[in-house]
FISE-238520 format. One record per residue: x negated, y, z of N, C-alpha, C in turn. Coordinates in steps of 0.2 Angstrom, whole numbers, plus 5000, padded with zeros to 4 digits. Layout:
! FISE-238520
XYZXYZXYZ;...
This chain:
! FISE-238520
470651685115470751615116470051585118;470051545123469451515126469151475121;468451475120468051435115467751375119;467851315117467551255120467151225114;466451215116465951195111465851115112;465851085106465751015105465050995102;464750945104464150915101464350845099;464250825093464350755090463750725088;463650665092463050625091463250565086;463050565080463250505075463750535070;463450535064463850565059463950515053;464150455056464350405051465050405049;465450355047466050355045466550385050;466550365056467050395061466850465063;466150475063465950545064466250595059;466250575053466450615047467250625048;467550565050468250575051468450625056;468050625062468150675067468150745064;467550755060467550825057468050845053;468250795049468850805044469450825048;469650785053470250795056470250855060;469650875063469550935067469750995063;469450995057469551045052470251055050;470550995048471150995045471751025050;471651005056472151015061471951065067;471451105065471151155070471651195073;472151225069472651275071473151235076;473351175074473851135077473551115084;472851095084472551085091472551145095;472351205093472351265097473051275099;473551265096474251285098474451235104;474151175103474351125109473951135115;473351155114472851165120472751235123;472851285119472751355121472051365121;471551325118470851335117470651325110;470051355108469851345101469251295102;469251235099468751185099468251205093;467651205095467151225090466551175090;466451145084465951095083465251135082;464851135087464351175087463751135084;463651075086463051035083463250965081;462950935076463050865074462350845073;462150785077461550755077461550685074;461150675069461050615066460350605062;460150545062459450535059459550555051;460150545048460150565041460650625041;460450685039460850745038460850765031;460650725026460650745019461250705015;461450645017461950605014462650645014;462950645008463650675008464150635011;464450665016464950625020465650645017;465750685012466450705010466750755014;466350795018466650845022466150905022;466350965021465851015021465651035028;465051045029464751065036464251115035;464251165039463651215038463051185040;462451195036461851165037461551185044;461751245047461451255053461751215059;462351185057462651135063462251075063;461951055058461650985058460950985060;460750935064460050925067459950845067;459250835067459050765068458850755075;458850805079458550805086459150805091;459250755094459850745099459750795105;459150815106459050865112459350935110;459450945104459851005102460551005105;460850945106461450945109461450935117;461050885119460950875126460650925130;460250965128459951025131460351095131;460851095126461151155125461751165130;461651215135462051225140462751255138;462751275132463451305129463851245127;463651185126464051125124464351095130;465051095129465451075135465650995134;465750975128465950905127465450875122;465250815124464850775119465250715117;465150695110465550645107464950595105;464950535107464450485105464750435101;464450425095464750385090464250345086;463650335089463150295086463250215087;463550205093463650125094463050095097;463150035099462549995101462350015108;461849975111461649985117461050045118;460550035113460050085113460050125107;459950185107459750235113460450265115;461050235114461650265115461750275123;461550215127461550225134461250285137;460550295134460150345137460550415135;460750425129461150485127461750495132;462150445133462750455137462550475144;462050435147461950455154461650525155;461250545150460950615150461450665149;461950655145462450705144462850705150;463050655153463450655159463050685165;462450675166462050695171461950775170;461950795164461950875163462650905164;463150865166463750895167464250905161;464050875156464450875150464950825150;465550835148466050785147465950745141;466150675142465850635137466450595134;466450585127466950545123466550495119;466750435120466350375116466850325113;466650295108467050245105466650175106;466150175110465650125111465850065115;466250025113466549965117466049925119;465549905115465049855118464649885124;464549955123464149985129464549985135;465249995135465650005141465749935144;465849885139465949815141465349785145;464749805143464149775146463849815151;463849885150463549935155463949985158;464649965158465150005160465050035167;464849985172464750005179464350065180;463750065177463250125178463550185175;463950185169464150235166464750265169;465250225171465850255175465550285182;465050255185464850275191464550345190;464150355185463850415184464350475182;464850455178465350505177465750525183;465850475188466250495194465750545198;465150525199464650555203464650635201;464650645194464550705191465150745190;465750715191466350745191466550765183;466350725179466550735172467050685169;467350715164467850675160467450625156;467650555156467450505151467950475148;468050495141468550465137468350415132;468750355132468550305128469150265124;469650305123470250285119470050245113;469550275109469350245103468950185103;468750165109468450105110468850045109;469450045110469949985109470550005105;470649965099471249975095471250035091;470750075090470750125085471250175087;471750185082472250235083472850215087;472850155090473350135095473250165102;473650205105473450235111473550195117;473250135117473350085122473050105129;472450135129472150145135472550205139;472750255136473150305139473850275141;474050235137474750205139474650165146;474150125146474050085152473850135158;473450185157473250225163473750275165;474250285160474750335162475450315161;475650285155476250265153476550215157;476050165159476250105163476050105170;475850165172475450165179475950145185;476550155184477050135190477150055189;476950025185477149955184476449905186;476649845187476149795189476049755182;475449755179475349715173475149645175;475549595173475449525174475049495169;475149505163474749475157474749515151;474249505147474349535140473949495135;474149505129473949465123473849515117;473249505114473049555109472749525103;472949555097472649545091472149605090;471549605092471049655093470649675087;470549625083470049635077470349635070;470349685067470649695060470349645055;469649635056469249595051469549525051;469549495058469849425058470549425056;470949475058471649465056471749475049;471349515045471349515038471149445035;470649415037470449355035470949295036;471249295042471749245043472349255039;472549315038473149335034473049315027;472449325024472349305017472349235017;472049195021471949125021472649095021;473149125025473749105026474249115020;474149175017474549185011474349155005;473649145004473449124997473049054998;472949025004472648965004471848965003;471549025003470849025002470449005007;469848985006469348965011469049025015;468849015021468549065025468049105022;467549065020466949105017467049145011;467549125007467749165001468149225003;468549225008468949285011468449325014;467949305018467549345022467149385017;466949355011466549395006466949455003;467649435002468049484999468149545005;468249525011468249575016467649615017;467149595016466449635015466449685009;466749655004466749694998467249754998;467749745002468249795003468149845009;467549825013467349865018467749855025;468149795025468449775031467949735036;467449705033466949675037466249695036;465849695041465149725041464749675037;464149705035463649655031463449595036;463349615042463249565047463949555051;464349505050465049505053465049465059;464549455062464449405068464949425074;464849495076465249515081466049505080;466249515074466949515072467149435072;466849395068467149335067466949285072;466549295077466349255082466749275089;467149325088467549345093467249395098;466649415097466249455102466549525103;466749555097467049625097467649625101;468049575100468749565104468549555111;468049515113467949505120467649575123;467349615120467049675122467749715124;468149725120468849765121469249735127;469249665127469549635132469349645139;468649655140468349665146468549735149;468549785144468749855146469549855148;469949815145470649825146470849785153;470449735154470549695160470449745166;469849785166469749825171470249875172;470549905167471149955167471749915170;471949865167472549825168472649795175;472049765177472049725184471649755189;471349805188470949835194470349795196;470049765192469449725194468949725188;468349735190467749735186467649665183;467449655177467349595174466649595171;466349535171465649535168465849505161;465549535156465649515149465549445148;464949415151464749345150465249295153;465749315157466249275160466849265156;466849295150467449295146467349235141;467749185141467649135136467849155129;467349145124467449165118467349115112;467849115108467749075102467949115096;467649095090467749135084468249095079;468249115073468749095068468349055062;467749055062467349025056467448945055;467748915060467948845059468648825056;469048885056469748875053469748865046;470048805044470048785037470748795034;470848805028471548805025472048745027;471748685028472148635030472448645036;472048675041472348695048472948735047;472848785043473348835042473948805039;473848755035474448725032474848685037;474448645041474748605046475048645051;474748705053475048745058475748775055;475748785049476448805046476948755046;476748695045477248635045477448625052;477048645057477348635064477648695066;477748745062478048805064477648865068;476948865066476548905069476148955064;475849005067475349045063474749045067;474149045064473549055068473249125068;473149145074472849215075472249215080;471749255079471249265085471549305090;471649275096472049315101471549325107;471649385110471349395117471849385122;471749345127472249325132471949345139;472349375143472249395150472849385154;472749345160473349335164473049345171;473449375176473249385182473749355187;473549305191474049275196473949295203;473549345203473349375210472749345213;472649285212472049245214471449245210;471649245203471049235198471349265192;470949285187471149315181470849265175;471349245171471149215164470949265159;470349255156470049305151469749255146;470049255140469849215135470049235128;469549225123469649245116469549185112;470049165108469949105104470549105099;470449065093471049055089471549025092;472149045091472749025094473349015089;473748965090474348945086474948985090;475249025087475849065089476449045085;477049035089477649025085477749075079;477949055074477949095068478349155069;478849155073479349205074479149255080;478549245083478349285088478149355085;478249405089478049475086477349475084;476849445088476149445087476049405080;476349355079476249315073476349355067;476849405067477049435061476549495060;476049505064475549565063475049535058;475049575052474549545047474049595045;473649575040473049615037472649645042;472449715042471949745046472249775052;472949755053473249795059473149755066;473149795071473049765078473749775081;473849735087474449735091474249715098;474649745103474549725110475249715113;475249655116475849625119475749625127;476049675130475949685137476549665141;476449625147477049605151476949645158;477449675160477449705167478049695171;478049705177478549685182479249725180;479049785178479649835177479949835170;479449835165479649835158479749775154;479549715157479549655153479049665148;479149625142478649635137478749695133;478149725131478049785127477549775122;477649795116477149785111476949855107;476349865107476049915103475749895097;475849935091475649905085475349965081;474849955077474550005072473849985070;473550035066472950025064472450025069;472049975070471549965075470849985073;470750015067470050035065470150085059;469650105056469650145050469450215052;469250255047469050325049469550365052;470050375050470550425052470950405059;471150345059471450315065471050325071;470350305070469850305076469750375077;469650425072469550495073470050525077;470650505076471250525080471150515088;470950445089470850425096470350465099;469750475095469150515098469450585100;469750615095469950685097470550695102;470950645103471350645109471050645115;470450615116470050615122469750685122;469450715117469150775117469650835119;470250825117470850875119470950865126;471050805129471150795136470550825140;469950825138469450855142469450925141;469650955135469651025134470251055138;470751025139471351045143471151055151;470751005153470451005159469951065160;469551075155469051135156469451195156;469951205152470351265152470751275158;470951225162471351235168470851225174;470251215173469751215179469751155183;469951095180469951035184469650975179;469450925183469250865179469450805183;469550745180469750685184470450685186;470950705182471650705184471850635185;471650595180471750525180471150485182;471150435186470450395187470250365181;469550355180469250335174469550265173;469650225178469850155177470550135179;470950195179471650185181471750185189;471350155192471350155200470750195202;470850225208470250245211469750195213;469150215213468650155214468750115221;468950155226469050115232469550065232;469950065227470550015227470349965222;469849965218469649915214469449845218;469649795215469549725219469149685215;468849635218468449585215468949515214;469149515208469549455207469249405202;469049345204468649305200468949285193;468549275188468749255182468849175182;469449145180469549075181469049045175;468648995177468248955172468748925167;468548925161468948895155469148825157;468748785160468848715161469448705166;469648765170470148755175470848785171;470848805165471448825162471748765159;472448775156472748725153473148755147;473148715142473548735136473848675132;474248685127474448635123473848645117;473748585114473248585109473448555102;473248585097473248555090472548525089;472548455086471948425085471948395078;471448405074471348375067470748325067;470848265067470348215068470348185061;469748185058469648145051469348075053;469648025050469547955052469447915045;469147855046469247805041469947775041;470247765035470947735035470847665037;471047645043470947575045471447565051;471747505052472147485057471847505064;472247525069472047525076471747595078;471647635073471347705074471747745079;472347755078472747795082472847775089;472947705090472947685096472347695101;471747685098471147705101471147775103;471247815099471247895100471747905106;472347875105472847895110472647865117;472347805117472047785123471547825127;471147855123470647905126470947965129;471447995125471848045127472248035134;472547975134472847945140472447945146;471847915145471347915150471147985154;471248035150471148105152471748135154;472248105155472948135157473248175152;473148165145473448205140473948165136;474548185136475048155132475248185125;475448155121475548175114476348205113;476348255109477048285108477248265101;476748265096476848245089476248215086;476348185080475848155076476048165069;475548185065475648185058474948155055;475148115050474548075046474748085039;474248115035474348125028473748095025;473848055020473248025016473447995009;473048005004473147964998472947894998;473347854995473147784995472447764993;472147814989471447794987470947834992;471147874997470747905001470447855007;469747865007469347835013469447865019;469447935019469447975025470148015025;470548015031471148045031471148085037;471548145037471648185043472248155047;472148155054472648135059472748205063;473348225063473448295066473948275072;473648295078474048275085474148345088;474748345091474948405095475048375102;474748405107474748375114475248425118;475448395124475848435129475248465133;475448515137474948545141474448505144;473848525144473248475146472748525149;472348505154471848545157471248545152;470948605151470448605147469848555148;469648545154469048505155469248435153;469848405154470048345152470048335145;470348385141470348385134469648385131;469248425133468548435131468148365132;468248335137467948265138468248215133;468948215132469248175127468948185120;468848245118468548265112467848235111;467448245116466748215116466848135115;467248105118467248035117467548015110;468048045108468348035102467848045096;467448095096466948115091466448065091;466348015096465847965096466047895093;466747895091467047835089466747825082;466647755080466347745074466747765068;467447765068467847775063467947855062;467747895066467847965066467247995061;467448025056466948045051466748115051;467048155055466948235055467048255062;466748305064466848335071467648355071;467948345077468648355078468748435078;469248455075469448525075470048535080;470048585084470548595089470748665090;471348685091471548755092472048745097;472048795102472548805107473148825105;473748805108474348825106474648865112;474948925110475348965115476048975113;476448935116477248935114477548995118;477349005124477749055128477149105131;477249165128476749215130477149255136;476949245142477349275148476849305152;
């Protein structure tokens, strides 16, 4: 049986999961591939901490060159994350003719052009299934399972940390900061959760999937991004009263002339399939011309689900090596000569329905002045809710608008927040009634 050697760079949580799964299912993988996968080297700055999996000491090294310069290593797995030195290691591995598997979504979102170009030039396999949605095989589904269809739009719950926080706030009425601390204690959120709660992690994944789905390269900075830190229990309560749930959603729509690409908290109808996705789970809702809506659901992170995605790419590369070919499927779903430059539509040119919570002094004439400003900007109201105790000096007014252009809505918000009777910055959340 042919032996294919693997070098692993990064022996953290996911790296340990890869080793565990490879050990556990070694015979099964050999039966499916006809080759024997051998983990020849593991490089990490820390090779003394117990990862909960037995590894021969001779396999461990602190010098990444022991992998990158080893001509017997066929496939390199990069799991250190970040931009530096990951980019250098990835490009060196590719240049030396080694097939590359990575879970580094941030790297691909920001520096994907140079990495994909290098892989194509050197005729090596570049696998990145684990970069998006952990154990959900969405990249392979788009590149192969849906390759005969035209994808018009997709909507994702990409981030398990945010979904856990919003689910907990919805079920138990807890405050954002309290639930975030609990998520950190349970290991669902990083010590520095900025990338997660501000939507950056989700936007990284969105950039990758837009390239695959729409055949256009996208600059990460062009993706409009909002996080969830301003969501309060009162907003979740009002959303429920209106028949909605709040989720952090990645939205991409392609009308042929431009692409909408945005990440922000969104109110979804409570009975929509995405609204029912709870806790740390991820989901992808894809619309195509042939299949209509299709939804993928599962664990989007974690040691073993992500390790499964990593090894699926390793196995694909190994099958290519065994059969003497590489590049059976284009790296970005389309061959490079068919990629198009489709502009990203500025957020100001998009339109949505909106939920608004305006905190005001309880006095006559307040609502009429607010409605007047909205009317000046072409925004009409669908519903109004006002709740307040007789003794309250400040009360929330909740408005639900009809579809309105983002630019006009933002202009209205700026004017409203300057009114003398408005006591807090207005909270707003976009509403998606029909995901098509």
